[in-house]
PDB file of the backbone (N, CA, C, O) and the ligand in Angstrom, with CONECT records:
HET     ZN  A 101       1
ATOM      1  N   MET A   1       0.881  -1.148  -0.022  1.00  0.00           N
ATOM      2  CA  MET A   1       0.038   0.021   0.031  1.00  0.00           C
ATOM      3  C   MET A   1       0.863   1.227   0.055  1.00  0.00           C
ATOM      4  O   MET A   1       1.844   1.273   0.798  1.00  0.00           O
ATOM      5  N   ALA A   2       0.523   2.265  -0.745  1.00  0.00           N
ATOM      6  CA  ALA A   2       1.184   3.475  -0.781  1.00  0.00           C
ATOM      7  C   ALA A   2       1.175   4.216   0.539  1.00  0.00           C
ATOM      8  O   ALA A   2       0.121   4.290   1.170  1.00  0.00           O
ATOM      9  N   VAL A   3       2.243   4.746   0.974  1.00  0.00           N
ATOM     10  CA  VAL A   3       2.299   5.477   2.200  1.00  0.00           C
ATOM     11  C   VAL A   3       2.791   6.902   1.896  1.00  0.00           C
ATOM     12  O   VAL A   3       3.781   7.061   1.181  1.00  0.00           O
ATOM     13  N   PRO A   4       2.115   7.953   2.429  1.00  0.00           N
ATOM     14  CA  PRO A   4       2.624   9.297   2.176  1.00  0.00           C
ATOM     15  C   PRO A   4       3.971   9.573   2.736  1.00  0.00           C
ATOM     16  O   PRO A   4       4.257   9.196   3.873  1.00  0.00           O
ATOM     17  N   LYS A   5       4.819  10.225   1.973  1.00  0.00           N
ATOM     18  CA  LYS A   5       6.188  10.454   2.395  1.00  0.00           C
ATOM     19  C   LYS A   5       6.207  11.607   3.437  1.00  0.00           C
ATOM     20  O   LYS A   5       6.991  11.553   4.384  1.00  0.00           O
ATOM     21  N   ARG A   6       5.414  12.573   3.283  1.00  0.00           N
ATOM     22  CA  ARG A   6       5.477  13.779   4.123  1.00  0.00           C
ATOM     23  C   ARG A   6       4.043  13.992   4.627  1.00  0.00           C
ATOM     24  O   ARG A   6       3.049  13.761   3.938  1.00  0.00           O
ATOM     25  N   ARG A   7       4.021  14.446   5.869  1.00  0.00           N
ATOM     26  CA  ARG A   7       2.757  14.927   6.505  1.00  0.00           C
ATOM     27  C   ARG A   7       2.279  16.146   5.742  1.00  0.00           C
ATOM     28  O   ARG A   7       3.050  17.021   5.348  1.00  0.00           O
ATOM     29  N   GLN A   8       0.957  16.160   5.551  1.00  0.00           N
ATOM     30  CA  GLN A   8       0.405  17.374   4.892  1.00  0.00           C
ATOM     31  C   GLN A   8       0.317  18.525   5.935  1.00  0.00           C
ATOM     32  O   GLN A   8      -0.037  18.322   7.096  1.00  0.00           O
ATOM     33  N   SER A   9       0.659  19.734   5.453  1.00  0.00           N
ATOM     34  CA  SER A   9       0.651  20.834   6.348  1.00  0.00           C
ATOM     35  C   SER A   9      -0.759  21.194   6.727  1.00  0.00           C
ATOM     36  O   SER A   9      -1.703  20.911   5.990  1.00  0.00           O
ATOM     37  N   LYS A  10      -0.913  21.870   7.972  1.00  0.00           N
ATOM     38  CA  LYS A  10      -2.192  22.306   8.363  1.00  0.00           C
ATOM     39  C   LYS A  10      -2.843  23.255   7.285  1.00  0.00           C
ATOM     40  O   LYS A  10      -4.048  23.173   7.049  1.00  0.00           O
ATOM     41  N   ALA A  11      -2.082  24.099   6.677  1.00  0.00           N
ATOM     42  CA  ALA A  11      -2.568  25.040   5.723  1.00  0.00           C
ATOM     43  C   ALA A  11      -3.123  24.333   4.508  1.00  0.00           C
ATOM     44  O   ALA A  11      -4.138  24.759   3.956  1.00  0.00           O
ATOM     45  N   ARG A  12      -2.467  23.240   4.070  1.00  0.00           N
ATOM     46  CA  ARG A  12      -2.873  22.527   2.915  1.00  0.00           C
ATOM     47  C   ARG A  12      -4.239  21.859   3.165  1.00  0.00           C
ATOM     48  O   ARG A  12      -5.156  21.963   2.350  1.00  0.00           O
ATOM     49  N   SER A  13      -4.353  21.138   4.373  1.00  0.00           N
ATOM     50  CA  SER A  13      -5.638  20.545   4.711  1.00  0.00           C
ATOM     51  C   SER A  13      -6.752  21.589   4.873  1.00  0.00           C
ATOM     52  O   SER A  13      -7.879  21.413   4.410  1.00  0.00           O
ATOM     53  N   ARG A  14      -6.386  22.667   5.541  1.00  0.00           N
ATOM     54  CA  ARG A  14      -7.458  23.688   5.741  1.00  0.00           C
ATOM     55  C   ARG A  14      -7.907  24.387   4.461  1.00  0.00           C
ATOM     56  O   ARG A  14      -9.069  24.770   4.320  1.00  0.00           O
ATOM     57  N   LYS A  15      -6.958  24.546   3.528  1.00  0.00           N
ATOM     58  CA  LYS A  15      -7.295  25.057   2.203  1.00  0.00           C
ATOM     59  C   LYS A  15      -8.275  24.218   1.522  1.00  0.00           C
ATOM     60  O   LYS A  15      -9.259  24.686   0.950  1.00  0.00           O
ATOM     61  N   ARG A  16      -7.975  22.874   1.594  1.00  0.00           N
ATOM     62  CA  ARG A  16      -8.920  21.907   0.917  1.00  0.00           C
ATOM     63  C   ARG A  16     -10.314  21.956   1.556  1.00  0.00           C
ATOM     64  O   ARG A  16     -11.332  21.932   0.865  1.00  0.00           O
ATOM     65  N   ARG A  17     -10.330  22.028   2.949  1.00  0.00           N
ATOM     66  CA  ARG A  17     -11.577  21.979   3.607  1.00  0.00           C
ATOM     67  C   ARG A  17     -12.355  23.305   3.515  1.00  0.00           C
ATOM     68  O   ARG A  17     -13.503  23.359   3.956  1.00  0.00           O
ATOM     69  N   SER A  18     -11.753  24.391   2.945  1.00  0.00           N
ATOM     70  CA  SER A  18     -12.394  25.647   2.834  1.00  0.00           C
ATOM     71  C   SER A  18     -13.656  25.471   1.992  1.00  0.00           C
ATOM     72  O   SER A  18     -14.588  26.267   2.112  1.00  0.00           O
ATOM     73  N   HIS A  19     -13.703  24.430   1.132  1.00  0.00           N
ATOM     74  CA  HIS A  19     -14.877  24.242   0.214  1.00  0.00           C
ATOM     75  C   HIS A  19     -15.864  23.217   0.758  1.00  0.00           C
ATOM     76  O   HIS A  19     -16.838  22.911   0.069  1.00  0.00           O
ATOM     77  N   ASP A  20     -15.664  22.659   1.979  1.00  0.00           N
ATOM     78  CA  ASP A  20     -16.479  21.579   2.524  1.00  0.00           C
ATOM     79  C   ASP A  20     -17.693  22.058   3.281  1.00  0.00           C
ATOM     80  O   ASP A  20     -18.492  21.227   3.711  1.00  0.00           O
ATOM     81  N   ALA A  21     -17.875  23.326   3.465  1.00  0.00           N
ATOM     82  CA  ALA A  21     -19.012  23.806   4.289  1.00  0.00           C
ATOM     83  C   ALA A  21     -20.314  23.519   3.698  1.00  0.00           C
ATOM     84  O   ALA A  21     -20.492  23.669   2.489  1.00  0.00           O
ATOM     85  N   LEU A  22     -21.275  23.097   4.520  1.00  0.00           N
ATOM     86  CA  LEU A  22     -22.626  22.829   4.035  1.00  0.00           C
ATOM     87  C   LEU A  22     -23.420  24.116   3.889  1.00  0.00           C
ATOM     88  O   LEU A  22     -23.288  25.021   4.713  1.00  0.00           O
ATOM     89  N   ILE A  23     -24.231  24.207   2.863  1.00  0.00           N
ATOM     90  CA  ILE A  23     -25.034  25.398   2.684  1.00  0.00           C
ATOM     91  C   ILE A  23     -26.514  24.992   2.696  1.00  0.00           C
ATOM     92  O   ILE A  23     -26.892  23.939   2.182  1.00  0.00           O
ATOM     93  N   ALA A  24     -27.335  25.857   3.295  1.00  0.00           N
ATOM     94  CA  ALA A  24     -28.770  25.627   3.383  1.00  0.00           C
ATOM     95  C   ALA A  24     -29.400  25.619   2.072  1.00  0.00           C
ATOM     96  O   ALA A  24     -29.057  26.460   1.241  1.00  0.00           O
ATOM     97  N   PRO A  25     -30.388  24.653   1.778  1.00  0.00           N
ATOM     98  CA  PRO A  25     -31.048  24.654   0.512  1.00  0.00           C
ATOM     99  C   PRO A  25     -31.933  25.924   0.307  1.00  0.00           C
ATOM    100  O   PRO A  25     -32.505  26.439   1.267  1.00  0.00           O
ATOM    101  N   THR A  26     -32.033  26.408  -0.928  1.00  0.00           N
ATOM    102  CA  THR A  26     -32.882  27.610  -1.188  1.00  0.00           C
ATOM    103  C   THR A  26     -34.303  27.142  -1.443  1.00  0.00           C
ATOM    104  O   THR A  26     -34.532  26.048  -1.958  1.00  0.00           O
ATOM    105  N   TYR A  27     -35.261  27.998  -1.071  1.00  0.00           N
ATOM    106  CA  TYR A  27     -36.610  27.742  -1.304  1.00  0.00           C
ATOM    107  C   TYR A  27     -37.274  28.963  -1.954  1.00  0.00           C
ATOM    108  O   TYR A  27     -36.880  30.109  -1.739  1.00  0.00           O
ATOM    109  N   THR A  28     -38.318  28.651  -2.773  1.00  0.00           N
ATOM    110  CA  THR A  28     -39.071  29.733  -3.370  1.00  0.00           C
ATOM    111  C   THR A  28     -40.557  29.526  -3.022  1.00  0.00           C
ATOM    112  O   THR A  28     -40.947  28.411  -2.675  1.00  0.00           O
ATOM    113  N   LEU A  29     -41.352  30.525  -3.104  1.00  0.00           N
ATOM    114  CA  LEU A  29     -42.779  30.282  -2.775  1.00  0.00           C
ATOM    115  C   LEU A  29     -43.531  29.850  -4.180  1.00  0.00           C
ATOM    116  O   LEU A  29     -43.342  30.404  -5.264  1.00  0.00           O
ATOM    117  N   CYS A  30     -44.333  28.857  -3.957  1.00  0.00           N
ATOM    118  CA  CYS A  30     -45.137  28.325  -5.044  1.00  0.00           C
ATOM    119  C   CYS A  30     -46.062  29.422  -5.502  1.00  0.00           C
ATOM    120  O   CYS A  30     -46.707  30.074  -4.680  1.00  0.00           O
ATOM    121  N   THR A  31     -46.143  29.645  -6.843  1.00  0.00           N
ATOM    122  CA  THR A  31     -47.024  30.671  -7.395  1.00  0.00           C
ATOM    123  C   THR A  31     -48.486  30.274  -7.344  1.00  0.00           C
ATOM    124  O   THR A  31     -49.377  31.122  -7.394  1.00  0.00           O
ATOM    125  N   ASN A  32     -48.732  28.922  -7.239  1.00  0.00           N
ATOM    126  CA  ASN A  32     -50.079  28.471  -7.147  1.00  0.00           C
ATOM    127  C   ASN A  32     -50.656  28.428  -5.805  1.00  0.00           C
ATOM    128  O   ASN A  32     -51.750  28.957  -5.605  1.00  0.00           O
ATOM    129  N   CYS A  33     -49.961  27.797  -4.792  1.00  0.00           N
ATOM    130  CA  CYS A  33     -50.459  27.611  -3.494  1.00  0.00           C
ATOM    131  C   CYS A  33     -49.739  28.373  -2.405  1.00  0.00           C
ATOM    132  O   CYS A  33     -50.232  28.463  -1.280  1.00  0.00           O
ATOM    133  N   GLY A  34     -48.543  28.941  -2.731  1.00  0.00           N
ATOM    134  CA  GLY A  34     -47.806  29.651  -1.800  1.00  0.00           C
ATOM    135  C   GLY A  34     -46.876  28.895  -0.808  1.00  0.00           C
ATOM    136  O   GLY A  34     -46.262  29.450   0.103  1.00  0.00           O
ATOM    137  N   ALA A  35     -46.841  27.515  -1.098  1.00  0.00           N
ATOM    138  CA  ALA A  35     -46.020  26.690  -0.192  1.00  0.00           C
ATOM    139  C   ALA A  35     -44.492  26.876  -0.647  1.00  0.00           C
ATOM    140  O   ALA A  35     -44.186  27.254  -1.778  1.00  0.00           O
ATOM    141  N   LEU A  36     -43.582  26.572   0.350  1.00  0.00           N
ATOM    142  CA  LEU A  36     -42.229  26.664   0.040  1.00  0.00           C
ATOM    143  C   LEU A  36     -41.833  25.439  -0.819  1.00  0.00           C
ATOM    144  O   LEU A  36     -42.155  24.295  -0.499  1.00  0.00           O
ATOM    145  N   THR A  37     -41.101  25.746  -1.954  1.00  0.00           N
ATOM    146  CA  THR A  37     -40.682  24.672  -2.811  1.00  0.00           C
ATOM    147  C   THR A  37     -39.261  24.901  -3.302  1.00  0.00           C
ATOM    148  O   THR A  37     -38.808  26.044  -3.245  1.00  0.00           O
ATOM    149  N   ARG A  38     -38.532  23.917  -3.775  1.00  0.00           N
ATOM    150  CA  ARG A  38     -37.328  24.088  -4.348  1.00  0.00           C
ATOM    151  C   ARG A  38     -37.457  24.818  -5.770  1.00  0.00           C
ATOM    152  O   ARG A  38     -38.357  24.486  -6.541  1.00  0.00           O
ATOM    153  N   PRO A  39     -36.611  25.735  -6.069  1.00  0.00           N
ATOM    154  CA  PRO A  39     -36.666  26.308  -7.363  1.00  0.00           C
ATOM    155  C   PRO A  39     -36.445  25.377  -8.536  1.00  0.00           C
ATOM    156  O   PRO A  39     -35.652  24.441  -8.432  1.00  0.00           O
ATOM    157  N   HIS A  40     -37.147  25.613  -9.686  1.00  0.00           N
ATOM    158  CA  HIS A  40     -37.013  24.785 -10.851  1.00  0.00           C
ATOM    159  C   HIS A  40     -37.552  23.297 -10.608  1.00  0.00           C
ATOM    160  O   HIS A  40     -37.112  22.348 -11.256  1.00  0.00           O
ATOM    161  N   SER A  41     -38.450  23.177  -9.713  1.00  0.00           N
ATOM    162  CA  SER A  41     -39.024  21.841  -9.474  1.00  0.00           C
ATOM    163  C   SER A  41     -40.539  21.892  -9.160  1.00  0.00           C
ATOM    164  O   SER A  41     -41.072  22.906  -8.710  1.00  0.00           O
ATOM    165  N   VAL A  42     -41.197  20.756  -9.418  1.00  0.00           N
ATOM    166  CA  VAL A  42     -42.686  20.712  -9.205  1.00  0.00           C
ATOM    167  C   VAL A  42     -43.035  20.957  -7.703  1.00  0.00           C
ATOM    168  O   VAL A  42     -42.398  20.450  -6.778  1.00  0.00           O
ATOM    169  N   CYS A  43     -44.020  21.715  -7.565  1.00  0.00           N
ATOM    170  CA  CYS A  43     -44.436  21.889  -6.032  1.00  0.00           C
ATOM    171  C   CYS A  43     -44.989  20.638  -5.533  1.00  0.00           C
ATOM    172  O   CYS A  43     -45.851  20.040  -6.177  1.00  0.00           O
ATOM    173  N   THR A  44     -44.520  20.191  -4.369  1.00  0.00           N
ATOM    174  CA  THR A  44     -44.892  18.929  -3.798  1.00  0.00           C
ATOM    175  C   THR A  44     -46.201  19.002  -3.127  1.00  0.00           C
ATOM    176  O   THR A  44     -46.801  17.957  -2.875  1.00  0.00           O
ATOM    177  N   SER A  45     -46.717  20.204  -2.802  1.00  0.00           N
ATOM    178  CA  SER A  45     -48.015  20.266  -2.085  1.00  0.00           C
ATOM    179  C   SER A  45     -49.176  20.403  -3.043  1.00  0.00           C
ATOM    180  O   SER A  45     -50.273  19.948  -2.718  1.00  0.00           O
ATOM    181  N   CYS A  46     -48.992  21.025  -4.244  1.00  0.00           N
ATOM    182  CA  CYS A  46     -50.094  21.074  -5.201  1.00  0.00           C
ATOM    183  C   CYS A  46     -49.789  20.476  -6.530  1.00  0.00           C
ATOM    184  O   CYS A  46     -50.669  20.398  -7.387  1.00  0.00           O
ATOM    185  N   GLY A  47     -48.565  20.045  -6.736  1.00  0.00           N
ATOM    186  CA  GLY A  47     -48.258  19.335  -8.017  1.00  0.00           C
ATOM    187  C   GLY A  47     -48.246  20.131  -9.290  1.00  0.00           C
ATOM    188  O   GLY A  47     -48.450  19.599 -10.381  1.00  0.00           O
ATOM    189  N   THR A  48     -47.997  21.457  -9.134  1.00  0.00           N
ATOM    190  CA  THR A  48     -47.923  22.339 -10.347  1.00  0.00           C
ATOM    191  C   THR A  48     -46.497  22.855 -10.554  1.00  0.00           C
ATOM    192  O   THR A  48     -45.715  22.981  -9.611  1.00  0.00           O
ATOM    193  N   TYR A  49     -46.187  23.150 -11.822  1.00  0.00           N
ATOM    194  CA  TYR A  49     -44.891  23.795 -12.136  1.00  0.00           C
ATOM    195  C   TYR A  49     -45.228  24.855 -13.158  1.00  0.00           C
ATOM    196  O   TYR A  49     -45.882  24.558 -14.158  1.00  0.00           O
ATOM    197  N   LYS A  50     -44.818  26.032 -12.944  1.00  0.00           N
ATOM    198  CA  LYS A  50     -45.075  27.204 -13.775  1.00  0.00           C
ATOM    199  C   LYS A  50     -46.567  27.285 -14.088  1.00  0.00           C
ATOM    200  O   LYS A  50     -46.910  27.591 -15.230  1.00  0.00           O
ATOM    201  N   GLY A  51     -47.445  27.039 -13.172  1.00  0.00           N
ATOM    202  CA  GLY A  51     -48.849  27.204 -13.314  1.00  0.00           C
ATOM    203  C   GLY A  51     -49.510  26.026 -14.119  1.00  0.00           C
ATOM    204  O   GLY A  51     -50.703  26.060 -14.419  1.00  0.00           O
ATOM    205  N   VAL A  52     -48.665  24.961 -14.462  1.00  0.00           N
ATOM    206  CA  VAL A  52     -49.233  23.836 -15.160  1.00  0.00           C
ATOM    207  C   VAL A  52     -49.372  22.692 -14.215  1.00  0.00           C
ATOM    208  O   VAL A  52     -48.456  22.453 -13.428  1.00  0.00           O
ATOM    209  N   GLN A  53     -50.516  21.929 -14.241  1.00  0.00           N
ATOM    210  CA  GLN A  53     -50.716  20.812 -13.337  1.00  0.00           C
ATOM    211  C   GLN A  53     -49.937  19.649 -13.836  1.00  0.00           C
ATOM    212  O   GLN A  53     -50.230  19.162 -14.928  1.00  0.00           O
ATOM    213  N   ILE A  54     -48.909  19.140 -13.075  1.00  0.00           N
ATOM    214  CA  ILE A  54     -48.010  18.081 -13.537  1.00  0.00           C
ATOM    215  C   ILE A  54     -48.381  16.810 -12.869  1.00  0.00           C
ATOM    216  O   ILE A  54     -48.484  15.780 -13.535  1.00  0.00           O
ATOM    217  N   LEU A  55     -48.602  16.825 -11.504  1.00  0.00           N
ATOM    218  CA  LEU A  55     -48.790  15.663 -10.649  1.00  0.00           C
ATOM    219  C   LEU A  55     -50.221  15.621 -10.103  1.00  0.00           C
ATOM    220  O   LEU A  55     -50.782  16.665  -9.770  1.00  0.00           O
ATOM    221  N   LYS A  56     -50.811  14.438 -10.007  1.00  0.00           N
ATOM    222  CA  LYS A  56     -52.063  14.326  -9.215  1.00  0.00           C
ATOM    223  C   LYS A  56     -51.645  14.328  -7.786  1.00  0.00           C
ATOM    224  O   LYS A  56     -50.718  13.605  -7.419  1.00  0.00           O
ATOM    225  N   VAL A  57     -52.332  15.163  -6.900  1.00  0.00           N
ATOM    226  CA  VAL A  57     -51.929  15.222  -5.481  1.00  0.00           C
ATOM    227  C   VAL A  57     -53.010  14.514  -4.722  1.00  0.00           C
ATOM    228  O   VAL A  57     -54.189  14.843  -4.847  1.00  0.00           O
ATOM    229  N   LYS A  58     -52.615  13.543  -3.934  1.00  0.00           N
ATOM    230  CA  LYS A  58     -53.535  12.795  -3.075  1.00  0.00           C
ATOM    231  C   LYS A  58     -54.021  13.786  -1.971  1.00  0.00           C
ATOM    232  O   LYS A  58     -53.245  14.560  -1.411  1.00  0.00           O
ATOM    233  N   GLU A  59     -55.330  13.714  -1.698  1.00  0.00           N
ATOM    234  CA  GLU A  59     -55.796  14.623  -0.609  1.00  0.00           C
ATOM    235  C   GLU A  59     -55.552  13.902   0.736  1.00  0.00           C
ATOM    236  O   GLU A  59     -55.681  12.683   0.853  1.00  0.00           O
ATOM    237  N   LYS A  60     -55.207  14.689   1.701  1.00  0.00           N
ATOM    238  CA  LYS A  60     -54.866  14.246   3.069  1.00  0.00           C
ATOM    239  C   LYS A  60     -56.176  13.691   3.723  1.00  0.00           C
ATOM    240  O   LYS A  60     -57.250  14.290   3.662  1.00  0.00           O
ATOM    241  N   LYS A  61     -55.985  12.464   4.369  1.00  0.00           N
ATOM    242  CA  LYS A  61     -57.148  11.972   5.139  1.00  0.00           C
ATOM    243  C   LYS A  61     -57.127  12.594   6.504  1.00  0.00           C
ATOM    244  O   LYS A  61     -56.080  12.902   7.072  1.00  0.00           O
ATOM    245  N   LYS A  62     -58.347  12.768   7.016  1.00  0.00           N
ATOM    246  CA  LYS A  62     -58.388  13.353   8.380  1.00  0.00           C
ATOM    247  C   LYS A  62     -58.652  12.206   9.413  1.00  0.00           C
ATOM    248  O   LYS A  62     -58.726  12.461  10.614  1.00  0.00           O
TER     249      LYS A  62
HETATM  250 ZN    ZN A 101     -48.008  24.682  -4.813  1.00  0.00          ZN2+
END
């Protein structure tokens, strides 16, 4: 198995990890029902995209 010859410096590791931070997902308001949805995707609460009905949405049972 290959073994590293030199220990990586703190700066090198930290520079690599500078891109590892998690970012919160962005949400937009649905134009049809006003629920929070991911941009460029079908609304999961009403099933529309750009005002067009894409999915049939099951009604919630009480
Ligand atoms: Zn919606």
